[in-house]
N, C-alpha and C positions, 0 to 999 in steps of 0.2 A: 739553321743549316751550315750558315757559312762559318768558316775560319776564321776570312775576315770582314767579319759584321761590324766589328765592334771599331778597327780600324778605319772604314770605310765611313760610320759615325763621324767620327774624330775627325777624320776628313775634311768629309762636308760640311763640319761646324767651321772651319776658318777661321778667320777672325769673327764672327760673330755671337750672340750671348748662347742660343740656344736651336740646336740640330733637330726639327724635329718633321712627321709628313702631314699632310692636312688631311682631313677627317676622310675617310673613302667614301662617304655616302649623302654628307649633306654640308653646306658651302660657308652656313653664319651662326650664331647664338640663338636668332629668330627660327630658322628653321629646326634647328636643335630641339629648343622649346616647345615647337608644334609635334613635333617628332613625339616626342615624351610623352606630354599632354595628351595625343591621341591615344597612345599606347595603355595609361591608363587608362582612358574612359572603355578603351577596349579589352579592358581585366588583365593585364598584363603584370604578372604578378610580381616579377625583380623588377619592372620599374617601380611598379604603383607600392610597394614596401619601402622603398627609398626614396620616393618623391611627391610630395603633394600642390596641387594645381595653385593654390595660392604661391608658396613658393617659388616655384617655377614664377608664376606673373611678374612678382617681386624684383627679380633676380634678372629678369627680361629687360624690365623696367630702368632697373641700375646699370643694361648695358647698353644701352642706345646711344651713342649708334658706331656700333663697333661694326667690324667686318673681320672674316676668316672665320675658320673652325680647323679644329689640329684634331690629330690622333695621338691622347696622348700616354700611350703605353708604351709606346720606343722613343726614345729620345736621347741627346746627349747636350749636356749643357756647360757652357764656364765654370770655372772655382773662383768667384771672384765676388766682393762685398754687394755689389748692384743682383749679379745673380742671385746670390745665397738670399738676401732678404726676399727679393721675387718670391723663392720658390717656397721661403718662409711662410711666408706670407698669403701664398697662394696653397699651401698644405693648411695652414691654420681656417683659411676659409671652407676649406672642404669637410677640416673634424668640426669646427664650429657649428656651419652654419647649412649647409647639405652638401652633396655628393655630385655636386654637378659641376664636377671637374672641367669640363673642356669649356663650357662656357666660365667659371673662372679662373681658367686659365688664358683664355683672349681677355679677359677685363686686367687680369694680371698686367700680358702684355704689354697692350696700351700702359698701364699706370705706371709702369718702369720702363717706358721706352723701350725691351728689348729689341735685339733686331734678331730675324729669325734667318736661320737656312733649309731651305724646302727641300726633304729628301722625297724620293719616288719609290716607293716600291714597286711598281706596276700593279700585281693583283695583290689585294687585301689578302685575301686567304690563300692562296697557293702561288708564293714567289721560294726565289733563290736564299732568303732571308733569314726567313723564321717560319715557326711553325701556332697556330695559335688554339691556346684551349677555350672550354666552354666556362663560362663561371659556375660554380659550384657552391652548395653550403654546406 
């Protein structure tokens, strides 16, 4: 929606490794895992088709003790060997092991000691920067 959106992300990135927004609804990998597990039990087909309870439990065990959760749909990142290696690792985690991208992103941030710059879009669904489209098959 905003012509200056990319410029604002890059400016907000500053000297950090990644510019990203906090997750709009949950604050930690643990809250995210509990949400996904509860939705699977309720029959949420989208999540049920992507995740399994035992995978979620293992990934949470591997996360301890991490903080934070981020919206991985929009970000800016630095193009350097450290950040490139981190994002390659994150990509491979999601391709090889699960689609639990937000939790594996937090693990990657800690593993590579990435410095984050947090951008606030105010409202997740209705803001001046972007429009969201629903997932579809």
